[in-house]
C-alpha positions as CSV (number, residue, x, y, z in Angstrom):
1,M,93.0,115.7,76.4
2,T,96.8,115.7,76.7
3,A,98.0,112.1,76.3
4,V,101.3,110.3,76.0
5,A,101.6,108.6,72.7
6,L,102.5,104.9,72.4
7,K,103.1,103.1,69.1
8,A,101.0,100.0,68.7
9,E,100.2,97.4,66.0
10,E,97.3,95.0,65.5
11,R,98.4,91.6,66.8
12,E,98.0,88.6,64.5
13,G,97.3,85.4,66.3
14,T,97.0,84.6,70.0
15,G,98.3,82.0,72.4
16,T,101.5,81.4,74.4
17,G,103.7,80.6,71.5
18,V,102.8,83.8,69.6
19,A,103.2,85.9,72.9
20,R,106.7,84.4,73.5
21,A,107.8,85.1,70.0
22,L,106.7,88.7,70.3
23,R,108.5,89.2,73.7
24,R,111.7,87.8,72.1
25,E,111.4,90.7,69.6
26,G,111.1,93.2,72.4
27,K,107.3,93.6,72.0
28,L,104.6,93.2,74.5
29,P,101.2,91.6,73.7
30,G,98.1,93.4,74.9
31,I,94.4,94.0,74.4
32,V,92.2,97.1,74.0
33,Y,88.6,96.7,75.1
34,G,85.6,98.9,76.0
35,G,83.6,101.5,74.1
36,Q,81.4,100.3,71.2
37,H,84.0,98.0,69.7
38,N,85.1,94.4,70.1
39,P,88.3,93.7,72.1
40,Q,91.3,94.2,69.9
41,P,94.5,92.3,70.3
42,I,97.6,94.6,70.0
43,V,101.3,94.7,70.4
44,V,103.3,97.6,71.9
45,D,107.0,98.2,72.4
46,L,108.2,96.6,75.6
47,K,110.8,99.3,76.5
48,A,108.2,102.1,76.0
49,I,105.7,100.3,78.3
50,N,108.4,99.5,80.9
51,S,109.3,103.2,81.0
52,E,105.7,104.2,81.6
53,I,105.1,101.5,84.2
54,G,108.0,103.0,86.2
55,K,106.3,106.4,86.4
56,T,103.8,107.3,89.2
57,G,100.2,107.2,88.0
58,F,100.6,104.7,85.2
59,F,97.0,103.4,85.8
60,S,95.5,107.0,86.0
61,R,97.1,108.5,82.8
62,V,95.4,108.7,79.4
63,Y,97.5,107.3,76.5
64,T,97.1,107.7,72.8
65,L,97.7,104.4,71.0
66,E,98.9,105.2,67.5
67,M,98.1,102.3,65.2
68,G,98.9,103.4,61.7
69,K,96.5,106.2,60.9
70,E,94.2,105.2,63.8
71,K,94.6,106.9,67.2
72,L,92.9,105.5,70.2
73,Q,92.5,107.2,73.6
74,V,93.1,104.6,76.3
75,I,93.9,104.1,80.0
76,A,96.0,101.2,81.3
77,R,93.9,98.8,83.3
78,D,96.1,95.8,84.1
79,V,99.6,94.4,83.6
80,Q,100.5,90.8,84.0
81,Y,104.0,90.0,85.2
82,H,106.2,86.9,85.1
83,P,106.0,85.4,88.7
84,V,109.8,85.0,89.0
85,T,111.4,87.7,86.8
86,D,108.7,90.4,87.2
87,V,109.0,91.1,83.5
88,A,105.8,92.5,81.9
89,L,104.0,89.7,80.0
90,H,100.7,91.4,78.9
91,V,99.0,94.7,79.2
92,D,95.3,95.6,79.1
93,F,94.0,99.0,77.9
94,Q,90.4,100.4,78.1
95,R,89.1,102.8,75.4
96,V,88.0,106.2,76.8
97,S,86.4,109.2,75.2
98,K,85.7,112.8,76.3
99,D,82.3,111.6,77.6
100,S,83.8,108.6,79.6
101,K,83.6,108.5,83.3
102,I,86.0,106.0,84.8
103,N,87.1,104.6,88.2
104,V,90.8,105.2,88.8
105,F,93.1,105.2,91.8
106,V,94.8,108.5,92.4
107,P,97.8,109.0,94.7
108,V,97.2,111.0,97.9
109,E,99.8,113.5,98.9
110,Y,100.1,114.6,102.5
111,I,101.6,118.0,103.0
112,N,102.6,120.3,105.9
113,E,103.8,117.6,108.3
114,D,106.0,120.4,109.8
115,K,102.9,122.4,110.7
116,S,101.2,119.5,112.6
117,P,101.3,120.0,116.4
118,G,100.7,116.3,116.9
119,L,103.7,115.3,114.8
120,K,105.9,117.9,116.4
121,L,105.1,116.3,119.8
122,G,106.3,113.0,118.5
123,G,103.1,111.6,117.1
124,M,103.2,109.1,114.3
125,L,101.6,109.7,110.9
126,N,99.4,106.6,110.2
127,V,98.4,106.8,106.5
128,I,95.4,104.6,105.8
129,I,94.8,105.7,102.2
130,H,97.8,106.0,99.9
131,N,95.8,105.9,96.7
132,L,92.1,107.0,96.6
133,E,89.7,105.4,94.2
134,V,87.7,108.1,92.4
135,V,85.2,108.4,89.6
136,C,86.0,111.2,87.2
137,P,86.0,112.2,83.5
138,A,88.6,110.2,81.6
139,T,89.8,113.5,80.1
140,D,90.3,115.1,83.5
141,I,92.0,112.6,85.8
142,P,93.8,114.4,88.7
143,S,97.5,113.6,89.1
144,K,97.1,113.6,92.9
145,I,94.8,114.4,95.8
146,T,96.4,116.8,98.3
147,V,95.6,116.5,102.1
148,D,96.8,119.3,104.4
149,L,98.1,118.1,107.8
150,A,98.5,121.7,109.2
151,G,96.9,122.0,112.6
152,S,96.4,118.3,113.1
153,T,96.9,117.1,116.7
154,I,97.6,113.7,118.4
155,N,94.6,111.3,118.0
156,H,93.3,113.5,115.2
157,S,91.9,111.9,112.0
158,I,91.4,113.5,108.7
159,H,88.3,112.3,107.0
160,L,87.4,112.2,103.3
161,D,84.4,114.5,103.7
162,T,86.8,117.3,104.9
163,V,89.0,117.1,101.8
164,K,88.1,119.2,98.7
165,L,88.3,117.0,95.6
166,P,88.8,118.6,92.2
167,N,85.7,119.6,90.2
168,G,84.0,116.6,88.6
169,V,85.8,114.1,90.8
170,K,84.0,112.0,93.4
171,A,85.2,109.3,95.7
172,A,84.2,105.9,94.4
173,N,83.7,104.4,97.9
174,P,83.2,107.2,100.4
175,A,82.0,104.8,103.2
176,R,85.0,102.5,102.8
177,D,87.6,105.2,102.4
178,C,86.1,107.7,105.0
179,T,89.3,108.0,107.1
180,L,92.4,109.0,105.2
181,V,95.0,109.5,107.9
182,T,95.4,109.7,111.7
183,I,98.0,111.1,114.0
184,V,98.8,108.4,116.5
185,A,100.1,109.1,120.0
186,P,103.8,108.2,120.4
187,V,104.7,104.9,122.1
188,S,105.7,105.7,125.7
189,D,109.0,104.5,127.1
190,K,107.1,102.4,129.6
191,A,105.2,100.7,126.9
192,E,108.4,100.0,125.1
193,E,109.9,98.5,128.3
194,K,106.9,96.2,128.7
195,A,107.2,95.1,125.1
196,S,110.9,94.1,125.6
């Protein structure tokens, strides 16, 4: 399991006052839950977390929380933000192990637009699923799911059951997420004139 390391400390005390004081020191309060252990209040470096939040796949990446001699394998589950400033206020992590199977959202990458006859004729790419929810081993989360648009024509849809997912990865909601993308017919000039 290759995981990005984050320094963390056990957090003493809870509540708004404690959280504000920590944030003034450049630290972010958080919690680690899951596994066979009780929820554990922690604090992490705000700059380090902000750097990770800015990267694609923050919620589908395994991290190693280094707390003194203890090292925990975790995945980020939630970040609470200030409603006005968008500054991170709190982060939730879930413990994972090599045997854990978890639900995560994985980005979907659409390739070969230039090889789609429908798009070449002016069709529009209507992406329905940008991030696919999957169930997979915590130690083997795919960085992306790739969907090939080559050969797709106007009014053509690409369905989940035609996409090969990596080994050990299953769609969490195949019925809900059955259609990933469609190639929509271009809006005709006459239709545009009627609309104006």
